VEXVEXVEX-212272 format. One record per atom (N, C-alpha, C): residue number from 1; x, y, z. Coordinates in steps of 0.001 Angstrom, whole numbers. Layout:
N
num;X;Y;Z
NUM;X;Y;Z
...
***
This chain:
184
num;X;Y;Z
1;-37837;-42960;14274
1;-37176;-41871;14973
1;-36088;-41273;14079
2;-36036;-39939;14033
2;-35023;-39245;13247
2;-33655;-39386;13891
3;-32671;-39557;13059
3;-31300;-39584;13554
3;-30855;-38149;13809
4;-30277;-37903;14959
4;-29763;-36567;15293
4;-28248;-36580;15221
5;-27707;-35497;14728
5;-26256;-35347;14675
5;-25852;-34548;15906
6;-24966;-35113;16681
6;-24531;-34464;17913
6;-23620;-33270;17605
7;-23726;-32242;18437
7;-22940;-31015;18249
7;-21452;-31302;18144
8;-20967;-32163;19026
8;-19537;-32480;19033
8;-19110;-33100;17697
9;-19956;-33923;17119
9;-19652;-34557;15836
9;-19545;-33507;14722
10;-20438;-32531;14743
10;-20419;-31469;13740
10;-19171;-30607;13917
11;-18832;-30278;15155
11;-17637;-29471;15442
11;-16381;-30165;14929
12;-16253;-31432;15240
12;-15077;-32205;14808
12;-15007;-32270;13278
13;-16146;-32524;12649
13;-16176;-32635;11181
13;-15785;-31312;10524
14;-16305;-30195;11038
14;-15994;-28889;10442
14;-14502;-28571;10576
15;-13948;-28783;11751
15;-12516;-28520;11946
15;-11673;-29443;11063
16;-12089;-30688;10952
16;-11362;-31646;10120
16;-11381;-31238;8656
17;-12516;-30733;8191
17;-12613;-30305;6795
17;-11667;-29143;6510
18;-11563;-28221;7472
18;-10617;-27113;7301
18;-9198;-27647;7176
19;-8822;-28533;8082
19;-7461;-29093;8066
19;-7188;-29863;6777
20;-8175;-30643;6334
20;-8013;-31397;5088
20;-7756;-30474;3897
21;-8280;-29254;3973
21;-8121;-28291;2889
21;-6917;-27378;3113
22;-6122;-27670;4158
22;-4890;-26924;4393
22;-5052;-25646;5189
23;-6159;-25503;5908
23;-6414;-24303;6696
23;-6350;-24660;8178
24;-5479;-23973;8913
24;-5377;-24189;10354
24;-6023;-23033;11106
25;-6318;-23285;12356
25;-6842;-22224;13227
25;-5827;-21086;13304
26;-4558;-21422;13341
26;-3505;-20408;13420
26;-3467;-19539;12162
27;-3717;-20146;10992
27;-3784;-19364;9748
27;-4853;-18286;9854
28;-5998;-18664;10370
28;-7109;-17722;10509
28;-6789;-16698;11590
29;-6189;-17160;12691
29;-5842;-16260;13796
29;-4844;-15184;13356
30;-3950;-15514;12434
30;-3004;-14518;11927
30;-3728;-13383;11212
31;-4794;-13705;10501
31;-5600;-12665;9845
31;-6286;-11810;10904
32;-6834;-12460;11922
32;-7509;-11744;13010
32;-6540;-10778;13682
33;-5340;-11244;13964
33;-4327;-10404;14597
33;-4027;-9177;13732
34;-3856;-9404;12445
34;-3573;-8287;11540
34;-4730;-7288;11512
35;-5949;-7788;11585
35;-7122;-6909;11532
35;-7311;-6120;12832
36;-6983;-6716;13968
36;-7283;-6095;15256
36;-6108;-5392;15918
37;-4879;-5720;15527
37;-3714;-5135;16187
37;-3651;-3609;16104
38;-4095;-2975;15027
38;-4086;-1503;15022
38;-4952;-895;16137
39;-5934;-1632;16605
39;-6841;-1141;17638
39;-6451;-1618;19034
40;-5598;-2648;19088
40;-5161;-3225;20357
40;-3747;-3766;20175
41;-2764;-2918;20438
41;-1367;-3285;20180
41;-861;-4400;21096
42;-1559;-4659;22183
42;-1134;-5722;23102
42;-1789;-7067;22796
43;-2607;-7128;21766
43;-3285;-8360;21383
43;-2255;-9409;20971
44;-2473;-10643;21392
44;-1542;-11728;21065
44;-2173;-12711;20089
45;-1320;-13477;19432
45;-1803;-14513;18520
45;-2626;-15543;19301
46;-2231;-15852;20517
46;-2964;-16811;21343
46;-4396;-16341;21586
47;-4586;-15058;21860
47;-5938;-14521;22056
47;-6751;-14646;20767
48;-6093;-14458;19646
48;-6777;-14585;18357
48;-7138;-16045;18077
49;-6252;-16960;18420
49;-6543;-18396;18278
49;-7764;-18756;19122
50;-7793;-18273;20360
50;-8935;-18557;21240
50;-10229;-18011;20657
51;-10183;-16842;20055
51;-11379;-16262;19457
51;-11837;-17075;18249
52;-10908;-17506;17418
52;-11252;-18348;16265
52;-11885;-19652;16752
53;-11310;-20247;17788
53;-11858;-21494;18342
53;-13299;-21299;18810
54;-13589;-20169;19437
54;-14954;-19882;19896
54;-15909;-19739;18708
55;-15456;-19059;17674
55;-16281;-18882;16479
55;-16573;-20242;15841
56;-15598;-21113;15834
56;-15778;-22433;15224
56;-16754;-23319;15996
57;-17172;-22900;17165
57;-18172;-23642;17930
57;-19597;-23305;17498
58;-19755;-22270;16699
58;-21079;-21839;16249
58;-21582;-22766;15138
59;-22794;-23255;15296
59;-23385;-24168;14309
59;-23435;-23554;12913
60;-23809;-22262;12828
60;-23923;-21630;11512
60;-22590;-21662;10771
61;-21523;-21448;11504
61;-20181;-21483;10906
61;-19844;-22908;10475
62;-20121;-23853;11349
62;-19837;-25258;11042
62;-20591;-25709;9798
63;-21862;-25328;9711
63;-22655;-25713;8542
63;-22114;-25068;7273
64;-21708;-23811;7356
64;-21129;-23133;6192
64;-19865;-23861;5737
65;-19032;-24255;6682
65;-17803;-24989;6343
65;-18160;-26298;5639
66;-19063;-27059;6234
66;-19392;-28373;5683
66;-20001;-28277;4283
67;-20929;-27351;4093
67;-21565;-27197;2778
67;-20573;-26655;1756
68;-19860;-25600;2121
68;-18943;-24973;1182
68;-17820;-25888;745
69;-17194;-26553;1705
69;-16087;-27454;1359
69;-16593;-28618;513
70;-17774;-29116;854
70;-18325;-30228;67
70;-18519;-29824;-1390
71;-19032;-28642;-1629
71;-19216;-28171;-3003
71;-17879;-27971;-3712
72;-16883;-27434;-2978
72;-15551;-27283;-3569
72;-14975;-28645;-3972
73;-15100;-29629;-3089
73;-14562;-30974;-3359
73;-15288;-31617;-4540
74;-16599;-31495;-4559
74;-17355;-32059;-5681
74;-16947;-31401;-7002
75;-16675;-30112;-6972
75;-16206;-29430;-8187
75;-14834;-29952;-8605
76;-13950;-30178;-7639
76;-12631;-30750;-7969
76;-12772;-32120;-8618
77;-13730;-32888;-8145
77;-13953;-34245;-8659
77;-14819;-34252;-9926
78;-15217;-33053;-10356
78;-16051;-32893;-11548
78;-17369;-33668;-11431
79;-17967;-33593;-10248
79;-19201;-34319;-9982
79;-20441;-33433;-9957
80;-20297;-32181;-10343
80;-21448;-31290;-10405
80;-21973;-31246;-11828
81;-23226;-30964;-11974
81;-23794;-30857;-13325
81;-23459;-29484;-13898
82;-23441;-29418;-15207
82;-23198;-28152;-15908
82;-24480;-27337;-15927
83;-24399;-26078;-15840
83;-23214;-25230;-15875
83;-22590;-24977;-14495
84;-23221;-25536;-13422
84;-22714;-25295;-12071
84;-21266;-25761;-11924
85;-20916;-26872;-12547
85;-19539;-27376;-12471
85;-18549;-26306;-12895
86;-18740;-25720;-14041
86;-17813;-24711;-14555
86;-17866;-23442;-13725
87;-19048;-23048;-13316
87;-19190;-21828;-12517
87;-18381;-21924;-11235
88;-18509;-23033;-10512
88;-17784;-23180;-9240
88;-16308;-23447;-9495
89;-16003;-24296;-10467
89;-14612;-24643;-10765
89;-13789;-23417;-11144
90;-14397;-22480;-11863
90;-13678;-21289;-12303
90;-13903;-20082;-11390
91;-14715;-20256;-10374
91;-15065;-19161;-9453
91;-15569;-17962;-10253
92;-16566;-18230;-11080
92;-17184;-17238;-11953
92;-17450;-15932;-11202
93;-17050;-14828;-11791
93;-17151;-13519;-11148
93;-18559;-13106;-10750
94;-19552;-13502;-11508
94;-20930;-13124;-11195
94;-21627;-14123;-10271
95;-20935;-15189;-9904
95;-21477;-16178;-8971
95;-21279;-15638;-7557
96;-22350;-15396;-6856
96;-22245;-14792;-5532
96;-22730;-15668;-4399
97;-23040;-16923;-4695
97;-23554;-17812;-3655
97;-22496;-18058;-2583
98;-21226;-18129;-2976
98;-20153;-18320;-2011
98;-20093;-17148;-1032
99;-20173;-15933;-1557
99;-20178;-14751;-683
99;-21457;-14679;154
100;-22570;-15112;-416
100;-23837;-15076;319
100;-23777;-15990;1541
101;-23227;-17174;1390
101;-23088;-18096;2521
101;-22161;-17489;3568
102;-21039;-16946;3139
102;-20076;-16349;4080
102;-20677;-15129;4770
103;-21366;-14312;4032
103;-21999;-13128;4609
103;-23038;-13541;5645
104;-23830;-14545;5332
104;-24805;-15058;6288
104;-24133;-15563;7548
105;-22987;-16203;7389
105;-22241;-16710;8544
105;-21657;-15569;9376
106;-21502;-14397;8789
106;-20945;-13241;9493
106;-21998;-12485;10301
107;-23247;-12690;10012
107;-24305;-11885;10618
107;-24422;-12054;12134
108;-23975;-13176;12666
108;-24098;-13421;14097
108;-23197;-12569;14971
109;-22254;-11869;14373
109;-21313;-11063;15156
109;-21434;-9571;14853
110;-22552;-9169;14289
110;-22840;-7754;14128
110;-22275;-7141;12863
111;-22575;-5858;12714
111;-22196;-5146;11496
111;-20684;-5046;11333
112;-19938;-5014;12439
112;-18478;-4947;12315
112;-17942;-6221;11639
113;-18553;-7365;11928
113;-18134;-8605;11272
113;-18471;-8564;9782
114;-19621;-8019;9459
114;-20038;-7937;8059
114;-19097;-7029;7273
115;-18779;-5854;7820
115;-17880;-4945;7100
115;-16453;-5493;7050
116;-16030;-6172;8107
116;-14698;-6797;8101
116;-14646;-7910;7059
117;-15721;-8687;6973
117;-15770;-9725;5936
117;-15639;-9087;4549
118;-16359;-8003;4321
118;-16278;-7312;3030
118;-14857;-6867;2717
119;-14177;-6341;3724
119;-12783;-5925;3551
119;-11915;-7130;3187
120;-12085;-8230;3928
120;-11276;-9421;3678
120;-11582;-10032;2315
121;-12838;-9989;1896
121;-13209;-10518;590
121;-12544;-9712;-521
122;-12428;-8425;-310
122;-11809;-7540;-1307
122;-10282;-7640;-1292
123;-9681;-7706;-97
123;-8219;-7605;30
123;-7486;-8936;173
124;-8200;-10012;413
124;-7618;-11364;425
124;-6365;-11473;1296
125;-6536;-11292;2576
125;-5415;-11365;3525
125;-5001;-12811;3799
126;-3714;-13032;4026
126;-3183;-14313;4514
126;-3603;-15522;3704
127;-4061;-16547;4423
127;-4456;-17816;3807
127;-5587;-17623;2794
128;-6376;-16577;2966
128;-7465;-16304;2022
128;-6889;-16078;626
129;-5784;-15354;542
129;-5143;-15095;-756
129;-4666;-16406;-1387
130;-4056;-17272;-579
130;-3592;-18561;-1098
130;-4760;-19378;-1652
131;-5855;-19408;-920
131;-7011;-20169;-1365
131;-7610;-19571;-2627
132;-7679;-18260;-2674
132;-8285;-17569;-3816
132;-7466;-17730;-5088
133;-6148;-17791;-4958
133;-5294;-17918;-6140
133;-5144;-19364;-6588
134;-5821;-20257;-5910
134;-5831;-21674;-6267
134;-4445;-22293;-6237
135;-3596;-21815;-5303
135;-2276;-22421;-5132
135;-2472;-23895;-4799
136;-1799;-24758;-5498
136;-1939;-26185;-5266
136;-3000;-26829;-6139
137;-3693;-26025;-6939
137;-4620;-26569;-7920
137;-6008;-26923;-7432
138;-6322;-26736;-6169
138;-7649;-27082;-5673
138;-8693;-26036;-6006
139;-9948;-26427;-5840
139;-11068;-25499;-5976
139;-11424;-25024;-4570
140;-11385;-23713;-4380
140;-11684;-23129;-3061
140;-12678;-21983;-3197
141;-13594;-22120;-4134
141;-14564;-21071;-4404
141;-15328;-20686;-3139
142;-15720;-21655;-2351
142;-16462;-21389;-1120
142;-15536;-21187;71
143;-14460;-21963;131
143;-13615;-21958;1321
143;-12955;-20615;1578
144;-12460;-19937;557
144;-11798;-18651;800
144;-12760;-17666;1454
145;-14013;-17673;1031
145;-15005;-16768;1619
145;-15385;-17186;3039
146;-15489;-18476;3268
146;-15844;-18968;4607
146;-14718;-18659;5593
147;-13488;-18826;5176
147;-12357;-18471;6047
147;-12397;-16977;6352
148;-12729;-16171;5362
148;-12885;-14729;5596
148;-13961;-14437;6625
149;-15064;-15155;6544
149;-16151;-14967;7516
149;-15718;-15378;8917
150;-15001;-16475;9024
150;-14523;-16924;10343
150;-13590;-15873;10942
151;-12647;-15386;10133
151;-11706;-14363;10604
151;-12451;-13085;10991
152;-13407;-12681;10180
152;-14177;-11468;10469
152;-14951;-11620;11773
153;-15546;-12775;11986
153;-16286;-13028;13222
153;-15367;-13014;14433
154;-14213;-13650;14314
154;-13274;-13689;15436
154;-12742;-12294;15754
155;-12481;-11501;14720
155;-12019;-10126;14932
155;-13115;-9290;15590
156;-14343;-9453;15131
156;-15467;-8731;15715
156;-15674;-9132;17169
157;-15557;-10405;17440
157;-15690;-10903;18815
157;-14681;-10229;19727
158;-13446;-10118;19270
158;-12401;-9454;20057
158;-12733;-7979;20253
159;-13143;-7309;19190
159;-13474;-5886;19287
159;-14594;-5651;20300
160;-15616;-6494;20264
160;-16721;-6352;21219
160;-16264;-6621;22649
161;-15421;-7610;22825
161;-14931;-7942;24179
161;-14065;-6812;24735
162;-13243;-6209;23883
162;-12415;-5080;24324
162;-13309;-3924;24745
163;-14324;-3635;23952
163;-15242;-2540;24285
163;-15982;-2822;25587
164;-16414;-4064;25772
164;-17091;-4442;27020
164;-16162;-4235;28213
165;-14899;-4611;28051
165;-13921;-4431;29126
165;-13718;-2945;29412
166;-13532;-2148;28365
166;-13340;-702;28544
166;-14546;-71;29233
167;-15745;-483;28853
167;-16957;39;29480
167;-17018;-336;30958
168;-16646;-1567;31291
168;-16710;-1987;32693
168;-15678;-1239;33531
169;-14508;-985;32986
169;-13477;-214;33698
169;-13953;1221;33880
170;-14535;1773;32838
170;-15030;3146;32901
170;-16141;3275;33943
171;-17055;2323;33970
171;-18145;2353;34948
171;-17607;2226;36366
172;-16619;1375;36581
172;-16011;1210;37901
172;-15346;2507;38337
173;-14644;3152;37418
173;-13983;4426;37721
173;-15016;5488;38082
174;-16129;5537;37355
174;-17177;6523;37632
174;-17796;6281;39007
175;-18022;5022;39363
175;-18590;4693;40675
175;-17615;5094;41777
176;-16328;4822;41579
176;-15323;5202;42562
176;-15293;6712;42765
177;-15368;7492;41693
177;-15358;8958;41791
177;-16613;9453;42502
178;-17767;8851;42202
178;-18996;9258;42871
178;-18927;8988;44370
179;-18344;7839;44728
179;-18192;7498;46144
179;-17251;8486;46823
180;-16172;8855;46150
180;-15239;9827;46724
180;-15913;11175;46956
181;-16751;11590;45984
181;-17466;12879;46124
181;-18442;12830;47285
182;-19099;11697;47488
182;-20050;11571;48601
182;-19315;11572;49945
183;-18184;10914;49986
183;-17412;10826;51219
183;-16695;12153;51461
184;-16181;12712;50370
184;-15326;13853;50289
184;-15639;15007;51094
***
């Protein structure tokens, strides 16, 4: 019989790997807030934290975290074969596998998540900048991109939820006006 990994075990492991690498849910939520606040001035950090937490429940995200962090750690320990060791250790400019994994992880939240990820990959907001500049000497070739994908997904999730709310309010208002005209 095949051994199965329980969802809860994967969730715990992915969150733990982020924390071990110095990334908190709040760090990611701060990026989400910065990305979404121009569109929703009443958005709170708590709402952004909740959105990040929901994104972290997705298996695709968890797998990206586990694979990416593992490769970063192996590169730090110099346990990869050459030339992959140097490519990942130096975050070689033409190496795009890190972005490919992050981009794939962004696909579940629509095109807005993909374009937001692209923006974050280019502009390196918040903790992403710290990871990318290798502050503290670690290898974060994969992690900076994965954090960008998580933030992009959480921001997209919020944008979609706001639109859904606006649509439901608009539909309710239209029904009320139609009823008034019929009664009127």
